[in-house]
Each structure stands twice: as C-alpha cells, then as structure tokens.
Biotite code that builds the C-alpha atoms (Angstrom):
import biotite.structure as struc

atoms = struc.array([
    struc.Atom([-25.128, 17.049, -32.391], chain_id="A", res_id=1, res_name="UNK", atom_name="CA", element="C"),
    struc.Atom([-28.125, 18.134, -30.596], chain_id="A", res_id=2, res_name="UNK", atom_name="CA", element="C"),
    struc.Atom([-30.090, 20.837, -32.533], chain_id="A", res_id=3, res_name="UNK", atom_name="CA", element="C"),
    struc.Atom([-30.407, 23.187, -29.442], chain_id="A", res_id=4, res_name="UNK", atom_name="CA", element="C"),
    struc.Atom([-26.565, 23.749, -30.099], chain_id="A", res_id=5, res_name="UNK", atom_name="CA", element="C"),
    struc.Atom([-27.045, 25.046, -33.428], chain_id="A", res_id=6, res_name="UNK", atom_name="CA", element="C"),
    struc.Atom([-29.969, 27.166, -32.134], chain_id="A", res_id=7, res_name="UNK", atom_name="CA", element="C"),
    struc.Atom([-27.579, 28.576, -29.484], chain_id="A", res_id=8, res_name="UNK", atom_name="CA", element="C"),
    struc.Atom([-24.965, 29.424, -32.034], chain_id="A", res_id=9, res_name="UNK", atom_name="CA", element="C"),
    struc.Atom([-27.614, 31.294, -34.221], chain_id="A", res_id=10, res_name="UNK", atom_name="CA", element="C"),
    struc.Atom([-29.029, 33.116, -31.087], chain_id="A", res_id=11, res_name="UNK", atom_name="CA", element="C"),
    struc.Atom([-25.614, 33.965, -29.793], chain_id="A", res_id=12, res_name="UNK", atom_name="CA", element="C"),
    struc.Atom([-24.396, 35.152, -33.299], chain_id="A", res_id=13, res_name="UNK", atom_name="CA", element="C"),
    struc.Atom([-27.408, 37.585, -33.485], chain_id="A", res_id=14, res_name="UNK", atom_name="CA", element="C"),
    struc.Atom([-27.142, 38.663, -30.014], chain_id="A", res_id=15, res_name="UNK", atom_name="CA", element="C"),
    struc.Atom([-30.272, 36.882, -28.598], chain_id="A", res_id=16, res_name="UNK", atom_name="CA", element="C"),
    struc.Atom([-28.270, 35.124, -25.965], chain_id="A", res_id=17, res_name="UNK", atom_name="CA", element="C"),
    struc.Atom([-25.193, 36.283, -24.018], chain_id="A", res_id=18, res_name="UNK", atom_name="CA", element="C"),
    struc.Atom([-21.573, 34.809, -24.184], chain_id="A", res_id=19, res_name="UNK", atom_name="CA", element="C"),
    struc.Atom([-22.244, 32.603, -21.083], chain_id="A", res_id=20, res_name="UNK", atom_name="CA", element="C"),
    struc.Atom([-25.099, 30.718, -22.766], chain_id="A", res_id=21, res_name="UNK", atom_name="CA", element="C"),
    struc.Atom([-22.875, 30.171, -25.777], chain_id="A", res_id=22, res_name="UNK", atom_name="CA", element="C"),
    struc.Atom([-20.166, 28.918, -23.585], chain_id="A", res_id=23, res_name="UNK", atom_name="CA", element="C"),
    struc.Atom([-22.512, 26.558, -21.852], chain_id="A", res_id=24, res_name="UNK", atom_name="CA", element="C"),
    struc.Atom([-22.939, 24.831, -25.264], chain_id="A", res_id=25, res_name="UNK", atom_name="CA", element="C"),
    struc.Atom([-19.187, 24.691, -25.782], chain_id="A", res_id=26, res_name="UNK", atom_name="CA", element="C"),
    struc.Atom([-18.912, 22.948, -22.405], chain_id="A", res_id=27, res_name="UNK", atom_name="CA", element="C"),
    struc.Atom([-21.621, 20.552, -23.261], chain_id="A", res_id=28, res_name="UNK", atom_name="CA", element="C"),
    struc.Atom([-19.702, 19.717, -26.509], chain_id="A", res_id=29, res_name="UNK", atom_name="CA", element="C"),
    struc.Atom([-16.489, 19.087, -24.512], chain_id="A", res_id=30, res_name="UNK", atom_name="CA", element="C"),
    struc.Atom([-18.092, 17.103, -21.827], chain_id="A", res_id=31, res_name="UNK", atom_name="CA", element="C"),
    struc.Atom([-19.781, 14.849, -24.590], chain_id="A", res_id=32, res_name="UNK", atom_name="CA", element="C"),
    struc.Atom([-16.589, 14.559, -26.742], chain_id="A", res_id=33, res_name="UNK", atom_name="CA", element="C"),
    struc.Atom([-18.120, 16.414, -29.648], chain_id="A", res_id=34, res_name="UNK", atom_name="CA", element="C"),
    struc.Atom([-15.195, 18.797, -29.315], chain_id="A", res_id=35, res_name="UNK", atom_name="CA", element="C"),
    struc.Atom([-11.985, 17.047, -28.450], chain_id="A", res_id=36, res_name="UNK", atom_name="CA", element="C"),
    struc.Atom([-9.008, 19.128, -27.317], chain_id="A", res_id=37, res_name="UNK", atom_name="CA", element="C"),
    struc.Atom([-5.843, 17.864, -25.825], chain_id="A", res_id=38, res_name="UNK", atom_name="CA", element="C"),
    struc.Atom([-5.468, 19.981, -22.604], chain_id="A", res_id=39, res_name="UNK", atom_name="CA", element="C"),
    struc.Atom([-3.774, 19.691, -19.069], chain_id="A", res_id=40, res_name="UNK", atom_name="CA", element="C"),
    struc.Atom([-6.549, 22.001, -17.558], chain_id="A", res_id=41, res_name="UNK", atom_name="CA", element="C"),
    struc.Atom([-10.053, 21.152, -16.758], chain_id="A", res_id=42, res_name="UNK", atom_name="CA", element="C"),
    struc.Atom([-13.074, 23.099, -15.455], chain_id="A", res_id=43, res_name="UNK", atom_name="CA", element="C"),
    struc.Atom([-14.985, 25.973, -16.902], chain_id="A", res_id=44, res_name="UNK", atom_name="CA", element="C"),
    struc.Atom([-14.514, 27.956, -19.869], chain_id="A", res_id=45, res_name="UNK", atom_name="CA", element="C"),
    struc.Atom([-13.696, 31.687, -19.706], chain_id="A", res_id=46, res_name="UNK", atom_name="CA", element="C"),
    struc.Atom([-16.018, 33.772, -21.857], chain_id="A", res_id=47, res_name="UNK", atom_name="CA", element="C"),
    struc.Atom([-14.171, 36.923, -21.235], chain_id="A", res_id=48, res_name="UNK", atom_name="CA", element="C"),
    struc.Atom([-12.879, 37.548, -24.773], chain_id="A", res_id=49, res_name="UNK", atom_name="CA", element="C"),
    struc.Atom([-14.401, 35.392, -27.299], chain_id="A", res_id=50, res_name="UNK", atom_name="CA", element="C"),
    struc.Atom([-13.169, 36.715, -30.707], chain_id="A", res_id=51, res_name="UNK", atom_name="CA", element="C"),
    struc.Atom([-15.811, 38.290, -32.831], chain_id="A", res_id=52, res_name="UNK", atom_name="CA", element="C"),
    struc.Atom([-15.050, 36.307, -35.899], chain_id="A", res_id=53, res_name="UNK", atom_name="CA", element="C"),
    struc.Atom([-16.455, 33.165, -34.052], chain_id="A", res_id=54, res_name="UNK", atom_name="CA", element="C"),
    struc.Atom([-19.941, 34.906, -34.205], chain_id="A", res_id=55, res_name="UNK", atom_name="CA", element="C"),
    struc.Atom([-19.580, 34.749, -38.044], chain_id="A", res_id=56, res_name="UNK", atom_name="CA", element="C"),
    struc.Atom([-18.639, 31.184, -37.816], chain_id="A", res_id=57, res_name="UNK", atom_name="CA", element="C"),
    struc.Atom([-21.510, 30.323, -35.581], chain_id="A", res_id=58, res_name="UNK", atom_name="CA", element="C"),
    struc.Atom([-23.935, 32.179, -37.831], chain_id="A", res_id=59, res_name="UNK", atom_name="CA", element="C"),
    struc.Atom([-22.620, 30.525, -40.992], chain_id="A", res_id=60, res_name="UNK", atom_name="CA", element="C"),
    struc.Atom([-22.930, 27.171, -39.495], chain_id="A", res_id=61, res_name="UNK", atom_name="CA", element="C"),
    struc.Atom([-26.410, 27.851, -38.164], chain_id="A", res_id=62, res_name="UNK", atom_name="CA", element="C"),
    struc.Atom([-27.362, 28.753, -41.743], chain_id="A", res_id=63, res_name="UNK", atom_name="CA", element="C"),
    struc.Atom([-25.477, 25.645, -43.286], chain_id="A", res_id=64, res_name="UNK", atom_name="CA", element="C"),
    struc.Atom([-22.868, 27.905, -44.867], chain_id="A", res_id=65, res_name="UNK", atom_name="CA", element="C"),
    struc.Atom([-20.054, 26.069, -43.405], chain_id="A", res_id=66, res_name="UNK", atom_name="CA", element="C"),
    struc.Atom([-19.922, 22.541, -42.267], chain_id="A", res_id=67, res_name="UNK", atom_name="CA", element="C"),
    struc.Atom([-20.347, 21.243, -38.678], chain_id="A", res_id=68, res_name="UNK", atom_name="CA", element="C"),
    struc.Atom([-16.788, 19.983, -38.954], chain_id="A", res_id=69, res_name="UNK", atom_name="CA", element="C"),
    struc.Atom([-15.593, 23.654, -39.880], chain_id="A", res_id=70, res_name="UNK", atom_name="CA", element="C"),
    struc.Atom([-17.379, 25.076, -36.932], chain_id="A", res_id=71, res_name="UNK", atom_name="CA", element="C"),
    struc.Atom([-16.079, 22.541, -34.430], chain_id="A", res_id=72, res_name="UNK", atom_name="CA", element="C"),
    struc.Atom([-12.626, 22.962, -35.813], chain_id="A", res_id=73, res_name="UNK", atom_name="CA", element="C"),
    struc.Atom([-12.796, 26.753, -35.097], chain_id="A", res_id=74, res_name="UNK", atom_name="CA", element="C"),
    struc.Atom([-13.908, 25.989, -31.605], chain_id="A", res_id=75, res_name="UNK", atom_name="CA", element="C"),
    struc.Atom([-11.025, 23.473, -31.033], chain_id="A", res_id=76, res_name="UNK", atom_name="CA", element="C"),
    struc.Atom([-8.606, 25.933, -32.348], chain_id="A", res_id=77, res_name="UNK", atom_name="CA", element="C"),
    struc.Atom([-9.784, 28.657, -29.958], chain_id="A", res_id=78, res_name="UNK", atom_name="CA", element="C"),
    struc.Atom([-9.544, 26.441, -26.919], chain_id="A", res_id=79, res_name="UNK", atom_name="CA", element="C"),
    struc.Atom([-6.186, 24.650, -28.151], chain_id="A", res_id=80, res_name="UNK", atom_name="CA", element="C"),
    struc.Atom([-4.629, 28.198, -28.549], chain_id="A", res_id=81, res_name="UNK", atom_name="CA", element="C"),
    struc.Atom([-5.785, 29.493, -25.177], chain_id="A", res_id=82, res_name="UNK", atom_name="CA", element="C"),
    struc.Atom([-8.094, 32.008, -26.630], chain_id="A", res_id=83, res_name="UNK", atom_name="CA", element="C"),
    struc.Atom([-11.098, 30.456, -24.859], chain_id="A", res_id=84, res_name="UNK", atom_name="CA", element="C"),
    struc.Atom([-9.509, 28.882, -21.792], chain_id="A", res_id=85, res_name="UNK", atom_name="CA", element="C"),
    struc.Atom([-10.505, 25.951, -19.607], chain_id="A", res_id=86, res_name="UNK", atom_name="CA", element="C"),
    struc.Atom([-9.992, 26.981, -16.119], chain_id="A", res_id=87, res_name="UNK", atom_name="CA", element="C"),
])
C-alpha cells in the first residue's frame, strides 16, 4: 500500500484533511484492488456520513496500533454494509 494512504488516514483522523480527501484514498484502494468488496454498484463513494469510529481506526493504523488488515477490513465492512456507499 502506498505510504500516502497512511498519511491521509492520519491527517484525516486529526482533522488536517476533509472527508473528501480521505474518500479519495478509499477510491484509490478500491480501484487498485487493495480493498475488495463485492457490490453491484460502481462509481464514487459518498462521504456524507462516515462514522466517527473509523477516525479512531485510521489514527490507530497510522500509528501502527492496529494492522493494515484490520484497517482495510473496517473499510470493507463500511462499504459492504452500505454505510459508505458506492454510487
């Protein structure tokens, strides 16, 4: 995974970048098969209501407090459950 994604996660978790910039990183991971989610939809991700707990995960991952797999799994969960939707 590119190091800029980890930087984005930290910056987003600490409020240095907005939700749209964070979502761009998620889109990159989807497009490059870093995150693999079965879905029938395609397009852009909605950043309308990203749950606050994912900020903790982003911060923890950026600090090596959780694994990359745990962070990716949490993003996949949000997408699979429709919490973050692919339009």
